C-alpha positions in Angstrom: 24.4 14.9 24.8 23.7 17.8 21.5 27.2 18.0 20.6 26.2 21.8 18.6 25.2 25.1 20.1 21.7 25.8 19.2 20.8 21.8 18.4 17.9 21.4 20.4 16.0 23.9 17.8 15.5 20.5 16.1 13.9 19.3 19.8 12.0 22.9 19.9 10.4 22.3 16.3 8.2 19.4 17.4 6.0 21.6 18.8 5.7 23.2 16.0 5.0 20.3 14.0 3.0 18.5 16.2 0.3 21.8 15.7 0.7 21.1 12.2 0.2 17.5 12.5 -3.0 18.2 15.0 -4.2 20.1 11.4 -3.6 17.2 9.5 -4.8 14.8 12.0 -8.3 16.3 12.0 -8.3 17.2 8.0 -7.7 13.3 7.5 -10.8 12.6 10.4 -12.9 15.5 8.7 -12.4 14.0 5.2 -13.2 10.4 6.6 -16.2 11.5 7.8 -17.3 13.4 4.5 -16.6 10.0 2.8 -18.8 8.2 5.2 -21.5 10.3 5.4 -21.6 10.5 1.3 -21.8 6.7 1.2 -24.9 6.3 4.2 -27.1 8.5 2.5 -26.2 7.1 -1.1 -27.0 3.5 0.3 -30.3 4.8 2.0 -31.5 6.7 -1.4 -30.7 3.0 -3.1 -32.4 1.2 -0.7 -35.4 3.8 -1.1 -35.7 3.6 -4.6 -35.4 -0.6 -4.9 -37.4 -0.8 -2.3 -40.7 1.0 -4.1 -39.5 -1.2 -7.0 -39.6 -4.1 -5.3 -43.0 -3.5 -3.8 -44.8 -3.4 -7.3 -42.8 -5.7 -8.6 -44.6 -9.1 -9.9 -41.9 -11.3 -7.4 -43.4 -13.2 -4.6 -42.6 -15.2 -1.2 -39.1 -16.0 -0.4 -38.1 -14.4 -2.9 -39.1 -11.0 -2.7 -38.4 -12.0 1.1 -34.9 -12.0 0.3 -34.8 -9.6 -2.9 -36.4 -7.2 -0.1 -33.7 -8.0 3.0 -31.2 -6.6 0.5 -32.6 -3.2 1.6 -32.8 -4.0 5.0 -29.3 -4.4 4.8 -28.7 -1.8 3.7 -30.3 1.0 5.4 -28.6 -1.0 8.8 -25.1 -0.5 6.8 -26.0 2.8 6.1 -26.8 3.5 10.1 -23.7 1.9 10.7 -21.6 4.3 8.9 -23.3 6.9 9.5 -22.8 6.1 13.2 -18.7 5.6 12.1 -19.1 9.4 10.9 -20.5 10.6 14.2 -18.2 8.7 16.2 -15.5 10.3 14.0 -16.2 14.4 14.2 -18.2 13.9 17.6 -15.9 12.0 19.3 -12.0 12.0 17.1 -12.1 15.0 15.8 -13.2 16.7 19.0 -10.6 14.8 21.1 -7.8 16.2 18.5 -9.1 19.7 18.6 -9.7 20.3 21.8 -6.2 18.7 22.6 -4.7 21.4 20.6 -6.3 24.5 22.5 -5.1 22.9 25.8 -1.9 22.4 24.5 -0.4 25.5 22.1 -0.8 29.2 23.1 -1.2 31.6 20.2 1.2 34.6 21.0 0.5 38.4 19.8 3.4 38.3 18.1 2.9 35.1 16.1 4.0 31.5 17.5 2.9 29.3 20.2 4.2 30.4 23.8 5.0 26.5 24.9 7.9 26.6 21.6 9.6 30.3 22.8 9.3 28.4 26.4 11.2 25.6 25.3 13.4 27.5 23.2 14.4 29.7 25.6 14.6 27.6 28.5 16.9 25.8 26.3 19.2 28.4 25.3 19.3 29.6 29.0 20.6 25.5 30.4 23.6 26.3 27.4 24.6 29.8 27.2 27.7 28.2 30.4 28.3 25.4 28.1 28.6 27.2 25.1 30.9 29.9 26.2 33.5 26.7 27.3 32.9 25.3 24.1 33.9 28.6 21.9 37.1 29.0 24.6 37.9 25.3 23.2 37.6 26.2 19.4 39.5 29.5 19.9 42.6 27.4 22.5 42.3 24.9 19.3 43.0 27.2 16.8 45.9 29.0 18.3 47.8 26.0 19.4 47.4 24.8 15.8 48.9 27.9 14.4 51.4 28.0 17.1 52.6 24.1 15.4 52.6 25.4 12.2 54.6 28.3 13.0 57.3 25.8 15.4 57.5 23.6 12.3 58.4 26.3 10.2 61.1 27.5 12.4 62.0 24.1 12.5 62.2 23.9 8.3 64.2 27.1 8.3 67.0 26.3 10.6 67.2 22.8 9.3 67.8 24.7 5.5 70.2 27.3 7.5 72.5 24.8 8.6 72.9 23.2 4.9 73.6 26.3 3.2 77.4 27.0 3.2 76.5 30.9 2.5 74.7 31.5 5.8 76.5 33.2 8.3 76.5 32.5 12.4 73.9 35.2 13.4 71.8 33.7 11.0 71.9 30.7 12.4 71.8 32.1 15.9 68.6 33.8 14.7 66.6 30.8 13.3 67.7 28.6 16.7 66.3 31.8 18.6 62.8 31.2 16.5 62.4 28.0 16.8 63.0 27.8 20.6 60.5 30.4 20.4 58.3 28.5 18.7 58.3 26.1 20.9 57.6 28.0 24.2 54.7 29.2 22.2 53.2 26.1 21.0 53.7 24.2 24.6 51.9 27.4 26.2 48.6 27.3 23.7 48.7 23.2 23.7 48.4 24.4 28.3 45.9 27.1 26.9 43.6 24.6 24.9 43.9 21.0 27.4 42.9 23.6 30.2 39.9 25.1 28.1 39.1 21.2 27.6 39.3 20.3 31.3 36.9 22.9 31.6 34.3 22.0 29.1 34.6 18.7 30.4 33.9 19.8 34.3 30.8 22.1 33.0 29.2 19.0 31.1 27.5 16.9 33.2 26.0 20.1 34.7 25.3 21.0 31.2 23.3 17.7 30.4 21.6 18.1 33.9 19.9 21.5 32.8 19.5 20.3 29.1 17.2 17.2 30.7 15.5 19.1 33.0 14.7 21.4 30.4 13.3 18.8 27.9 11.6 16.9 30.9 9.8 19.8 31.8 8.5 20.5 28.5 7.3 16.8 28.1 6.0 16.9 31.5 3.6 19.7 30.5 2.0 17.6 27.7 2.1 14.6 29.9 0.2 16.4 32.4 -2.2 17.2 29.2 -2.8 13.6 27.7 -3.3 12.0 31.7 -6.1 15.1 31.9 -7.3 14.2 28.4 -7.5 10.3 29.6 -9.0 11.2 32.9 -12.3 13.5 31.1 -12.8 10.0 28.5 -12.6 7.6 31.3 -15.6 9.9 33.0 -17.5 10.8 29.6 -17.8 6.3 29.5 -18.5 6.0 32.8 -21.3 8.5 32.2 -22.4 7.2 28.4 -22.9 3.6 30.5 -25.1 5.2 33.4 -26.9 6.9 29.8 -27.5 3.6 28.7 -28.6 1.4 31.4 -31.1 4.1 32.5 -32.1 4.5 28.7 -33.0 0.5 28.7 -30.5 -0.4 25.8 -30.9 3.0 24.3 -26.9 2.6 22.1 -28.1 -0.8 20.8 -28.1 0.6 17.0 -24.5 1.6 17.7 -23.6 -1.8 19.4 -25.2 -3.4 15.9 -22.3 -4.9 14.2 -21.5 -5.5 10.2 -20.9 -9.4 10.8 -24.9 -9.1 13.2 -26.6 -7.4 9.6 -24.6 -9.6 6.9 -25.5 -12.7 9.0 -28.9 -11.8 8.7 -28.5 -10.7 5.0 -27.3 -14.4 4.9 -30.2 -16.2 6.8 -33.1 -15.0 4.8 -31.1 -15.3 1.7 -30.2 -18.7 2.2 -33.3 -19.6 3.0 -35.2 -18.5 -0.1 -36.5 -21.8 -2.6 -38.3 -20.7 -6.2 -39.6 -24.8 -5.1 -41.4 -24.0 -2.4 -43.0 -20.7 -3.6 -43.8 -22.5 -7.2 -45.8 -25.0 -4.8 -47.7 -22.9 -2.9 -48.3 -21.0 -5.9 -50.0 -24.1 -7.6 -51.4 -24.8 -4.5 -52.9 -21.5 -4.5 -54.2 -21.6 -8.2 -55.7 -25.1 -7.7 -58.1 -23.4 -5.1 -59.1 -20.2 -7.1 -58.6 -21.4 -10.9 -61.1 -24.6 -10.6 -63.0 -24.9 -7.4 -64.0 -22.6 -4.6 -65.5 -24.8 -1.1 -67.8 -22.5 0.5 -69.7 -23.7 3.4 -73.6 -23.5 2.6 -75.6 -20.8 4.4 -79.1 -21.8 6.0 -80.6 -20.4 2.8 -77.8 -22.2 0.6 -79.2 -25.8 2.1 -82.7 -25.2 1.0 -82.1 -26.4 -2.6 -85.2 -25.3 -4.7 -85.6 -29.0 -6.8 -86.2 -30.3 -3.0 -89.9 -28.6 -2.6 -88.6 -27.3 0.5 -89.7 -24.3 1.9 -87.4 -21.6 1.7 -89.0 -20.0 4.8 -87.1 -22.3 6.9 -89.5 -25.4 5.9 -86.4 -27.8 4.3 -84.1 -29.8 6.2 -82.5 -28.9 9.4 -78.8 -28.2 8.7 -78.2 -30.1 12.9 -80.1 -32.8 12.3 -77.8 -36.3 12.1 -79.4 -36.7 8.7 -77.8 -33.8 7.0 -74.2 -34.2 5.8 -71.7 -36.9 8.1 -70.4 -35.7 11.1 -67.1 -34.0 10.7 -67.7 -32.5 7.5 -69.2 -29.5 5.3 -71.3 -29.3 2.8 -70.3 -27.8 -1.0 -71.4 -26.2 -4.0 -69.1 -26.0 -6.9 -68.8 -22.6 -8.8 -67.5 -23.7 -12.0 -67.1 -26.8 -13.7 -63.9 -28.2 -12.8 -61.8 -31.6 -14.8 -59.8 -33.2 -12.5 -56.0 -33.3 -13.8 -54.7 -35.7 -11.1 -56.1 -39.3 -10.2 -57.1 -38.0 -6.5 -58.5 -34.6 -8.1 -62.6 -34.6 -8.6 -64.6 -33.5 -11.1 -67.2 -30.9 -10.8 -69.7 -29.6 -11.9 -71.6 -25.6 -11.5 -73.9 -26.2 -8.8 -73.7 -29.4 -8.3 -72.4 -30.9 -4.7 -69.1 -32.4 -5.3 -70.0 -34.6 -1.5 -68.1 -34.3 1.8 -64.8 -32.6 2.0 -62.7 -32.8 5.4 -63.1 -29.7 7.3 -59.7 -28.2 7.9 -58.9 -27.3 11.2 
């Protein structure tokens, strides 16, 4: 129960505070959205710059793929932060803005309609009770004054009786004053008790009226919140239908940070400098020592065999040619074997049959 007149203003002030808090919330969301957008752009710029440098760098193999994966991660995370920014501005910011617009209506003379209606409702509901409370305060004041006057009269009477110089008329007046003060005090007490009784009788109605005004103001807000929730549910259903019709158009929005970093971890952990060195050594061996090439029909007619270059030489399709399952090759450069299982060649000489790779 509100025990002071006008104490409902703290409740009314909640309406104004709510409007201010909506502004604070929108500013907070807007600032965070700017941070997300800025970070997203920085990641994109960083990824473009370093992808260009990596593409022109000397790295290769799994190390290059792992390095490039960092740029891919940055691009995906940039998209996620951009999604966060879009969600903040297009969804959260708009929800708060629309709710504020629907919940608060400014008046021409200043202030909000809802605040004025709430304040007028509380004031009207409290007016009868405030009037009774005022009467109680006045009766209480009169009663206290009467009691004080009675006490002073009693003190004068007592002092007069103890004064040998006091006459009988003076003592009589002191006694009459005490009797009158007692009567006045009793009357003031009766009025005070009656005022308290009347205040107590109207208190239940007062509390009911105040609760109704409060419930009415809350009911309006609850209705607006329910309407907003229904609208949100409809929008969610529409978004789901659009995604189904679009064949998974929301896949990028559903990509999580965990998925991005799992992919990055997999690529980085797959990097193997030892494997890259083995592949590089194998490639270097095939290109620096000897290049194996299949002879053409013209190459198979060797000059020192006396064969005719017009086709009179040995038939490359004859069974007397190279062994089945092999290819005839020739060395383009001199090469000395570096290992026990490697051959040495001279430029222009056939090293022999090499198993064909299938």
